[in-house]
SEMIMAR-416784 format. One line per field, with one value per residue (C-alpha): residue number from 1; residue in three letters; x, y, z. Coordinates in nm, 2 decimals, decimal comma. Layout:
BEGIN
pos	(NUM:...)
code	(ala:...)
east	(X:...)
north	(Y:...)
up	(Z:...)
***
This chain:
BEGIN
pos	(1:2:3:4:5:6:7:8:9:10:11:12:13:14:15:16:17:18:19:20:21:22:23:24:25:26:27:28:29:30:31:32:33:34:35:36:37:38:39:40:41:42:43:44:45:46:47:48:49:50:51:52:53:54:55:56:57:58:59:60:61:62:63:64:65:66:67:68:69:70:71:72:73:74:75:76:77:78:79:80:81:82:83:84:85:86:87:88:89:90:91:92:93:94:95:96:97:98:99:100:101:102:103:104:105:106:107:108:109:110:111:112:113:114:115:116:117:118:119:120:121:122:123:124:125:126:127:128:129:130:131:132:133:134:135:136:137:138:139:140:141:142:143:144:145:146:147:148:149:150:151:152:153:154:155:156:157:158:159:160:161:162:163:164:165:166:167:168:169:170:171:172:173:174:175:176:177:178:179:180:181:182:183:184:185:186:187:188:189:190:191:192:193:194:195:196:197:198:199:200:201:202:203:204:205:206:207:208:209:210:211:212:213:214:215:216:217:218:219:220:221:222:223:224:225:226:227:228:229:230:231:232:233:234:235:236:237:238:239:240:241:242:243:244:245:246:247:248:249:250:251:252:253:254:255:256:257:258:259:260:261:262:263:264:265:266:267:268:269:270:271:272:273:274:275:276:277:278:279:280:281:282:283:284:285:286:287:288:289:290:291:292:293:294:295:296:297:298:299:300:301:302:303:304:305:306:307:308:309:310:311:312:313:314:315:316:317:318:319:320:321:322:323:324:325:326:327:328:329:330:331:332:333:334:335:336:337:338:339:340:341:342:343:344:345:346:347:348:349:350:351:352:353:354:355:356:357:358:359:360:361:362:363:364:365:366:367:368:369:370:371:372:373:374:375:376:377:378:379:380:381:382:383:384:385:386:387:388:389:390:391:392:393:394:395:396:397:398:399:400:401:402:403:404:405:406:407:408:409:410:411:412:413:414:415:416:417:418:419:420:421:422:423:424:425:426:427:428:429:430:431:432:433:434:435:436:437:438:439:440:441:442:443:444:445:446:447:448:449:450:451:452:453:454:455:456:457:458:459:460:461:462:463:464:465:466:467:468:469:470:471:472:473:474:475:476:477:478:479:480:481:482:483:484:485:486:487:488:489:490:491:492:493:494:495:496:497:498:499:500:501:502:503:504:505:506:507:508:509:510:511:512:513:514:515:516:517)
code	(met:asp:ala:ile:ala:ala:gln:val:asn:glu:leu:phe:ser:ala:glu:leu:pro:asn:thr:lys:trp:ala:thr:asp:asp:glu:thr:arg:arg:glu:phe:ala:leu:ala:leu:asn:gly:ser:glu:cys:leu:pro:ala:ala:val:val:trp:pro:thr:thr:glu:glu:glu:ile:ser:gln:val:phe:ala:ile:cys:asn:gln:his:lys:ile:ala:val:his:pro:val:ala:gln:gly:arg:asn:trp:gly:tyr:gly:thr:ala:gln:gly:thr:ser:ala:gly:gln:ile:ile:leu:his:leu:lys:his:phe:asn:lys:val:leu:glu:val:asn:glu:ser:leu:ala:tyr:met:arg:val:gln:ala:gly:val:ser:gln:gln:asp:ala:tyr:asp:ala:leu:val:ala:ala:asp:ser:gly:leu:gln:leu:asp:ile:thr:ala:ala:gly:lys:his:ala:ser:val:val:gly:asn:val:leu:glu:arg:gly:phe:gly:his:thr:asp:tyr:ser:asp:arg:phe:ala:asn:val:leu:ala:met:lys:val:leu:leu:pro:thr:gly:gln:ile:ile:glu:thr:gly:met:asn:met:val:ala:asp:ala:lys:ala:lys:his:val:tyr:pro:tyr:gly:val:gly:pro:val:ile:asn:gly:leu:phe:ser:gln:ser:asn:leu:gly:val:val:leu:glu:met:thr:ile:ala:leu:gln:pro:lys:pro:glu:tyr:asn:ala:asn:ala:ile:val:leu:val:arg:asp:ala:asp:val:ala:pro:lys:leu:val:ala:thr:ile:ala:lys:leu:lys:lys:asp:gly:val:val:ser:ser:gly:val:his:thr:ala:ser:leu:ala:arg:ala:leu:gly:glu:lys:thr:lys:asn:ala:pro:gly:gln:trp:ile:thr:thr:ala:ser:phe:ser:gly:pro:lys:lys:ile:ala:leu:ala:arg:tyr:lys:his:phe:lys:arg:glu:leu:asn:lys:ala:val:pro:gly:leu:arg:ile:leu:leu:leu:asn:asp:phe:arg:trp:lys:ile:leu:ser:phe:leu:asn:arg:ser:gly:lys:ile:pro:pro:ile:ala:gln:leu:glu:gln:val:leu:asp:leu:lys:leu:gly:arg:pro:thr:asp:ile:pro:leu:lys:thr:leu:leu:asp:phe:glu:ser:ala:his:ser:gln:leu:lys:thr:his:glu:phe:pro:ala:cys:phe:arg:trp:ile:cys:ala:val:ser:thr:ala:glu:gln:ser:his:leu:glu:leu:leu:met:gln:thr:cys:arg:glu:val:phe:asn:gln:phe:gly:tyr:gly:glu:arg:tyr:thr:leu:thr:asn:val:ser:pro:arg:ala:val:val:leu:ile:ala:asn:ile:arg:tyr:glu:arg:thr:gln:glu:glu:ile:glu:lys:ala:ser:arg:phe:tyr:his:ala:leu:asp:lys:ala:leu:ile:glu:ala:gly:phe:pro:pro:tyr:arg:ser:gly:ser:gly:met:phe:asp:ala:val:arg:pro:tyr:val:asn:glu:glu:asn:leu:ala:val:leu:gln:thr:ile:lys:gln:gly:ile:asp:pro:asn:asn:ile:leu:ser:pro:gly:lys:tyr:trp:ile:asp:his:pro:ala:val:thr:glu:asp:gln:gln:ser:ala:gln:ser:ala)
east	(-2,28:-2,08:-1,85:-1,55:-1,68:-1,85:-1,50:-1,32:-1,61:-1,57:-1,18:-1,16:-1,42:-1,23:-0,87:-0,90:-1,15:-1,01:-0,94:-1,20:-1,30:-1,63:-1,79:-2,13:-2,24:-2,27:-1,90:-1,80:-1,98:-1,83:-1,47:-1,59:-1,66:-1,39:-1,43:-1,40:-1,72:-1,60:-1,69:-1,47:-1,65:-1,42:-1,45:-1,39:-1,22:-0,97:-0,84:-0,55:-0,40:-0,08:0,17:0,11:-0,23:-0,12:0,10:-0,21:-0,40:-0,11:-0,07:-0,45:-0,44:-0,14:-0,29:-0,62:-0,48:-0,68:-0,57:-0,52:-0,47:-0,32:-0,46:-0,31:-0,61:-0,79:-0,79:-0,60:-0,82:-0,85:-0,66:-0,86:-0,97:-0,94:-1,02:-0,82:-0,64:-0,97:-1,29:-1,30:-0,98:-0,95:-0,87:-0,61:-0,70:-0,40:-0,55:-0,49:-0,12:-0,12:0,15:0,46:0,73:1,00:1,10:1,45:1,52:1,92:1,93:1,57:1,38:1,08:0,94:0,60:0,35:0,16:-0,17:-0,03:-0,22:-0,07:-0,25:-0,12:0,26:0,17:0,03:0,32:0,56:0,38:0,34:0,72:0,75:0,99:1,20:1,12:0,83:0,73:0,67:0,27:0,06:-0,28:-0,41:-0,60:-0,55:-0,64:-0,45:-0,21:0,19:0,34:0,08:0,13:0,52:0,50:0,33:0,59:0,35:0,54:0,50:0,56:0,90:1,28:1,20:0,92:1,06:0,91:1,04:1,39:1,35:1,27:1,56:1,45:1,15:1,01:0,83:0,61:0,69:0,37:0,54:0,51:0,87:0,97:1,25:1,43:1,57:1,88:2,13:1,85:1,97:2,27:2,26:2,34:2,45:2,45:2,33:2,03:1,77:1,95:2,16:1,91:2,13:2,26:2,54:2,49:2,19:1,95:1,58:1,39:1,24:1,13:0,84:0,74:0,46:0,47:0,29:0,62:0,54:0,36:0,53:0,47:0,69:0,88:1,14:1,14:1,39:1,24:1,32:1,44:1,22:1,40:1,50:1,28:1,01:0,83:0,61:0,65:0,33:0,34:0,02:0,03:-0,23:-0,14:-0,22:0,04:0,34:0,31:0,57:0,81:0,78:0,80:1,10:1,25:1,21:1,36:1,68:1,66:1,63:1,94:2,10:2,02:1,82:1,49:1,51:1,13:0,87:0,73:0,36:0,22:-0,15:-0,43:-0,68:-0,95:-0,74:-0,64:-0,96:-1,23:-1,57:-1,46:-1,26:-1,46:-1,50:-1,15:-0,97:-0,61:-0,46:-0,21:-0,04:0,27:0,40:0,77:0,90:1,24:1,34:1,68:1,87:1,70:1,96:2,02:1,63:1,58:1,92:1,73:1,40:1,53:1,71:1,41:1,20:1,47:1,51:1,13:1,05:1,33:1,21:0,86:0,72:0,41:0,40:0,29:0,55:0,45:0,64:0,43:0,61:0,44:0,43:0,27:0,03:-0,09:-0,19:-0,36:-0,61:-0,66:-0,77:-0,98:-1,18:-1,50:-1,43:-1,36:-1,08:-1,21:-0,90:-0,77:-0,86:-0,67:-0,36:-0,39:-0,36:-0,06:0,07:-0,01:0,12:0,45:0,49:0,39:0,01:-0,22:-0,54:-0,87:-0,91:-0,78:-1,05:-1,31:-1,18:-1,13:-1,50:-1,64:-1,78:-1,75:-1,83:-1,59:-1,31:-1,07:-1,30:-1,60:-1,69:-1,68:-2,07:-2,06:-1,89:-2,14:-1,95:-1,69:-1,36:-1,03:-0,67:-0,47:-0,13:0,19:0,58:0,76:1,12:1,15:1,21:0,96:0,89:0,79:0,57:0,40:0,34:0,22:-0,04:-0,16:-0,22:-0,44:-0,64:-0,72:-0,89:-1,04:-1,22:-1,32:-1,54:-1,65:-1,45:-1,30:-0,95:-0,77:-0,41:-0,08:0,27:0,53:0,88:0,93:1,33:1,55:1,48:1,15:0,80:0,48:0,13:-0,18:-0,53:-0,84:-1,20:-1,50:-1,86:-2,19:-2,26:-2,45:-2,39:-2,39:-2,15:-1,93:-1,91:-1,82:-1,54:-1,42:-1,41:-1,25:-0,95:-0,89:-0,87:-0,63:-0,39:-0,37:-0,28:-0,04:0,15:0,17:0,29:0,59:0,45:0,33:0,23:0,42:0,17:-0,13:-0,42:-0,68:-0,87:-0,59:-0,29:-0,43:-0,37:0,01:0,07:0,10:0,39:0,61:0,90:0,88:1,24:1,13:0,82:1,01:1,27:0,96:0,77:1,08:1,10:0,72:0,75:1,06:0,85:0,52:0,50:0,10:0,07:-0,18:-0,06:-0,24:-0,21:-0,15:-0,07:0,16:0,16:0,37:0,22:0,29:0,12:0,10:-0,07:-0,29:-0,45:-0,56:-0,68:-0,89:-1,03:-1,12:-1,30:-1,50:-1,56)
north	(-1,98:-2,26:-2,51:-2,32:-2,03:-2,24:-2,39:-2,06:-1,95:-2,23:-2,18:-1,83:-1,83:-2,09:-1,94:-1,58:-1,46:-1,09:-1,04:-0,88:-1,10:-1,15:-1,44:-1,28:-1,26:-0,91:-0,85:-1,13:-1,00:-0,67:-0,82:-1,07:-0,79:-0,64:-0,31:-0,48:-0,65:-0,99:-1,17:-1,43:-1,49:-1,54:-1,76:-1,46:-1,13:-1,09:-0,75:-0,81:-0,54:-0,71:-0,93:-1,18:-1,20:-1,22:-1,52:-1,67:-1,64:-1,84:-2,10:-2,20:-2,18:-2,40:-2,67:-2,68:-2,63:-2,30:-2,04:-1,68:-1,37:-1,07:-0,70:-0,36:-0,12:-0,36:-0,07:-0,23:-0,05:-0,21:-0,52:-0,71:-0,45:-0,69:-1,00:-1,34:-1,57:-1,80:-1,85:-1,98:-1,80:-1,58:-1,21:-1,06:-0,72:-0,50:-0,17:-0,13:-0,16:0,21:0,36:0,59:0,44:0,70:1,00:1,05:1,37:1,36:1,01:1,09:0,77:0,68:0,37:0,27:-0,03:-0,21:-0,04:0,32:0,52:0,76:1,05:0,90:0,92:1,28:1,40:1,25:1,46:1,75:1,70:1,67:1,98:1,76:1,89:1,55:1,44:1,08:0,96:0,87:0,75:0,85:0,57:0,79:0,93:0,62:0,35:0,18:0,28:-0,06:-0,23:-0,02:-0,04:-0,43:-0,42:-0,21:0,09:0,38:0,77:1,10:1,24:1,17:0,88:0,74:0,40:0,32:-0,04:0,07:0,32:0,03:0,02:-0,25:-0,48:-0,69:-1,01:-1,23:-1,59:-1,82:-2,05:-1,75:-1,69:-1,31:-1,18:-0,86:-0,77:-0,55:-0,46:-0,51:-0,88:-0,80:-0,72:-0,33:-0,25:0,11:0,10:-0,10:0,12:0,27:0,00:-0,26:-0,53:-0,63:-0,91:-1,23:-1,28:-0,99:-1,11:-0,81:-0,89:-1,24:-1,04:-0,83:-0,94:-1,29:-1,51:-1,58:-1,34:-1,07:-0,72:-0,58:-0,31:-0,09:0,14:0,39:0,61:0,99:1,29:1,61:1,88:2,07:2,41:2,46:2,27:2,34:2,10:2,10:2,05:1,93:1,93:1,72:1,76:1,46:1,11:0,94:1,11:0,99:0,69:0,93:1,18:0,91:0,75:1,11:1,17:0,82:0,95:1,24:1,03:0,83:1,18:1,28:1,55:1,45:1,23:1,25:0,96:1,13:1,02:1,08:1,03:1,06:1,36:1,09:0,93:1,26:1,45:1,19:1,30:1,63:1,54:1,26:1,44:1,50:1,16:1,15:1,44:1,38:1,55:1,51:1,59:1,59:1,78:1,96:2,01:2,10:2,42:2,66:2,75:2,36:2,26:2,56:2,46:2,12:2,21:2,43:2,13:1,90:2,20:2,23:1,86:1,78:2,07:1,92:1,60:1,65:2,01:2,18:2,09:2,32:2,32:2,53:2,56:2,57:2,69:2,79:3,15:3,06:2,83:3,08:3,30:3,03:2,97:3,32:3,34:3,03:3,19:3,19:2,80:2,88:2,65:2,30:2,10:2,31:2,05:1,78:2,03:2,06:1,69:1,67:1,96:1,76:1,44:1,59:1,74:1,43:1,52:1,26:1,34:1,16:1,37:1,07:0,84:1,11:1,12:0,77:0,67:1,02:1,06:1,37:1,20:0,94:0,92:0,66:0,55:0,44:0,04:-0,11:-0,14:0,22:0,31:0,39:0,20:-0,09:-0,02:-0,23:-0,15:-0,31:-0,26:-0,36:-0,34:-0,22:-0,10:0,27:0,21:0,41:0,09:-0,10:0,15:0,20:-0,18:-0,16:0,12:-0,05:-0,38:-0,18:0,00:-0,29:-0,46:-0,16:-0,10:-0,45:-0,42:-0,06:0,08:0,44:0,43:0,56:0,52:0,65:0,58:0,61:0,64:0,44:0,43:0,54:0,21:0,09:0,24:0,11:0,13:0,17:0,16:0,16:0,09:0,21:0,02:-0,02:-0,24:-0,51:-0,86:-0,81:-0,55:-0,70:-1,02:-0,79:-0,64:-0,95:-1,10:-0,75:-0,77:-1,12:-1,05:-0,76:-0,91:-1,20:-0,99:-0,78:-1,08:-1,26:-0,91:-0,92:-0,69:-0,87:-0,67:-0,51:-0,63:-0,86:-0,92:-1,15:-1,31:-1,19:-1,39:-1,72:-1,47:-1,44:-1,82:-1,99:-1,77:-1,77:-1,99:-2,33:-2,32:-2,00:-2,15:-2,44:-2,24:-2,05:-2,35:-2,49:-2,16:-2,17:-2,51:-2,41:-2,11:-2,22:-2,57:-2,61:-2,35:-2,13:-1,80:-1,67:-1,98:-1,92:-1,56:-1,46:-1,83:-1,94:-2,28:-2,57:-2,82:-3,13:-2,93:-2,72:-3,04:-3,15:-2,82:-2,83:-3,17:-3,05:-2,74:-2,96:-3,23)
up	(1,37:1,14:1,33:1,33:1,46:1,74:1,81:1,84:2,07:2,31:2,30:2,36:2,62:2,84:2,73:2,67:2,86:2,93:2,56:2,32:2,05:1,84:1,65:1,58:1,21:1,21:1,28:1,07:0,78:0,79:0,79:0,51:0,25:0,07:-0,13:-0,45:-0,36:-0,29:0,05:0,26:0,59:0,89:1,17:1,45:1,50:1,80:1,92:2,14:2,32:2,45:2,27:2,55:2,39:2,05:2,18:2,34:2,01:1,82:2,10:2,06:1,68:1,66:1,91:1,70:1,35:1,28:1,06:1,17:0,95:1,11:0,96:1,14:1,04:0,80:0,56:0,24:0,03:-0,33:-0,24:-0,02:0,27:0,58:0,42:0,52:0,26:0,30:0,49:0,85:0,99:1,27:1,19:1,41:1,44:1,55:1,59:1,98:1,88:1,81:2,01:1,83:2,07:1,98:1,76:1,76:1,60:1,59:1,40:1,21:1,29:1,45:1,63:1,57:1,65:1,38:1,42:1,39:1,14:0,90:1,11:1,44:1,31:1,15:1,51:1,68:1,50:1,51:1,89:1,90:1,74:1,51:1,21:1,03:0,81:0,74:0,37:0,31:0,08:-0,05:0,14:0,38:0,72:0,92:0,69:0,87:0,81:0,90:0,70:0,39:0,41:0,41:0,12:-0,04:-0,11:-0,23:-0,16:-0,31:-0,12:-0,13:0,08:-0,14:-0,16:0,18:0,25:0,15:0,46:0,71:0,96:1,20:1,28:1,60:1,48:1,62:1,45:1,40:1,69:1,92:1,92:1,88:1,69:1,61:1,26:1,18:1,44:1,68:1,69:1,86:2,25:2,35:1,99:1,96:1,62:1,69:1,54:1,22:1,08:0,89:0,79:1,10:1,08:0,86:0,65:0,62:0,69:0,69:0,33:0,46:0,64:0,37:0,14:0,33:0,59:0,77:1,10:1,24:1,25:1,58:1,59:1,29:1,29:0,96:0,88:0,84:0,59:0,77:0,68:0,38:0,38:0,09:-0,10:-0,43:-0,63:-1,02:-1,20:-1,53:-1,77:-2,07:-2,37:-2,58:-2,45:-2,65:-2,51:-2,17:-2,19:-2,37:-2,08:-1,81:-2,00:-1,98:-1,60:-1,55:-1,72:-1,50:-1,20:-1,30:-1,34:-1,01:-1,11:-0,96:-0,65:-0,51:-0,64:-0,94:-1,04:-1,39:-1,37:-1,61:-1,56:-1,50:-1,21:-1,05:-1,08:-1,10:-1,26:-1,30:-1,60:-1,76:-2,08:-2,11:-2,18:-2,29:-2,05:-1,78:-1,49:-1,34:-1,02:-0,87:-0,58:-0,56:-0,20:-0,02:0,00:-0,22:-0,48:-0,54:-0,56:-0,79:-1,01:-1,03:-1,11:-1,38:-1,53:-1,51:-1,70:-1,99:-2,05:-2,05:-2,28:-2,51:-2,49:-2,52:-2,64:-2,58:-2,21:-1,96:-1,66:-1,30:-0,98:-0,68:-0,38:-0,03:-0,17:-0,50:-0,34:-0,10:-0,41:-0,57:-0,28:-0,26:-0,62:-0,56:-0,28:-0,52:-0,61:-0,97:-1,01:-0,97:-0,94:-0,63:-0,36:-0,60:-0,60:-0,23:-0,21:-0,40:-0,16:0,15:0,06:-0,03:0,27:0,47:0,57:0,55:0,34:0,26:-0,05:-0,28:-0,17:-0,23:-0,61:-0,65:-0,55:-0,68:-0,34:-0,15:0,18:0,16:0,44:0,58:0,87:0,69:0,73:0,39:0,36:0,41:0,06:-0,20:-0,46:-0,52:-0,61:-0,72:-0,82:-1,09:-1,09:-1,29:-1,31:-1,62:-1,69:-1,77:-2,17:-2,36:-2,57:-2,28:-2,16:-2,47:-2,49:-2,13:-2,19:-2,51:-2,32:-2,08:-2,34:-2,52:-2,20:-2,09:-2,43:-2,45:-2,11:-2,15:-1,85:-1,84:-1,86:-1,53:-1,47:-1,29:-1,38:-1,10:-1,13:-0,82:-0,91:-1,19:-1,37:-1,31:-1,33:-1,18:-1,35:-1,12:-1,29:-1,10:-1,16:-0,97:-1,02:-0,87:-0,59:-0,77:-0,82:-1,20:-1,18:-0,92:-1,18:-1,46:-1,28:-1,17:-1,53:-1,62:-1,38:-1,44:-1,80:-1,75:-1,49:-1,73:-2,03:-1,82:-1,69:-2,03:-2,17:-1,92:-1,66:-1,32:-1,05:-0,77:-0,51:-0,46:-0,20:-0,08:-0,37:-0,62:-0,58:-0,80:-1,11:-1,06:-0,90:-1,21:-1,37:-1,04:-1,07:-0,91:-0,79:-0,59:-0,47:-0,32:-0,13:0,02:0,14:0,28:0,48:0,57:0,69:0,93:1,06:1,06:1,10:1,15:0,84:1,06:0,97:0,66:0,44:0,08:0,11:-0,17:-0,25:0,03:0,18:0,38:0,14:0,34:0,64:0,38:0,24:0,62:0,70:0,36:0,49:0,80:0,66:0,44:0,72)
***
């Protein structure tokens, strides 16, 4: 046990006798390991069950200048898993904060604690016999709702811009003070859970992708289940037309024809090893929901415009009836992509699934409750943001292709129309859990991150061990403002120092000197 772990052991024994915590090597190693193969050893892991216990942890850390890093479920796959921002930190694991506090049918929102998983949220909506659905992601059944929303993950439905649907938050600041955002800031306000702006400066955004507070609760807008829902599946044979296709979809989003998240994935990404011999093919998924006549009219316009812009596409519409026929015909198992098509349907209906994890890792036994060391291989995301201009998308793809070819990795991409104007590229690699392969992968994704940023395509999110790639390119004036806010909110710099480049420089130097000593 190292010095910081021994210190934490002594402090917690004296001051947190009724709180569960651990400093043993096995627990610390599990939280040290990320799915990308890197390690960052914490001093301890603590599992509080009440807000008072969290406040006690922060009081101890403030007094003794020990850094603390919160995680919700600790399943931030491909972006650092449950790692802290540096070694020697206390991991504050919020998995016991797993209550769905309210499902409001008439105002279409739910209030959840930080540790609520996608499956927890779905089960609560089913138990309430609700006519509402939550937009979810492909991170798996047991990934945190709040954790993904705070990292600005995006989903598949008309509510796919997940952070835009945050209505209010309850936040514990590093000093131990608890605040509420939105109209919750005003006592007895009738609109306290439905008006995110409140009165005065809007501060919700300060707690997204930051180290300025620990979000304990979140109120999230829900989508009423539509009268009719169908999924458009677009099959693309020519690899080179993907940028034009995605640019055309952006126009359809600007025109109001498409309102869902739209994902265009290479088949290698969508189907894994099943299509490793079919490079260059793509599949696009979009959903059309609402009154049946309106949804079908929008789909017909969508199909007509895509066929005009990109001839040779195959465009299918899968509604419930057609899906049942397809499932019946596949009783013999002769349609290999059926499970992957099923995951698309599940995600667009707000049903959590672990199928994407199986596909991404090419591991049929994968599920979202595995411990990191139990996964058979390593995995890492690379992401970048572009405009929806075809020329920009072509440059984006060319930049990726050159680095993938240089290192010999198979290309796996998704291009997502996250808004009418912006597109996010997600790429990934899977590699063996050997030191040689881990080091090669590290060289690859550092090279690709650098190439993308220098070409004008920075990432939309980052993670543990990945912040340094972006830091040199961030505007110094922006950093100065963030540092000023950090110094006011976290004077001892104890909350995830360095996360998204936000730091308290003077205190950081003292902490580094103390760790070295």
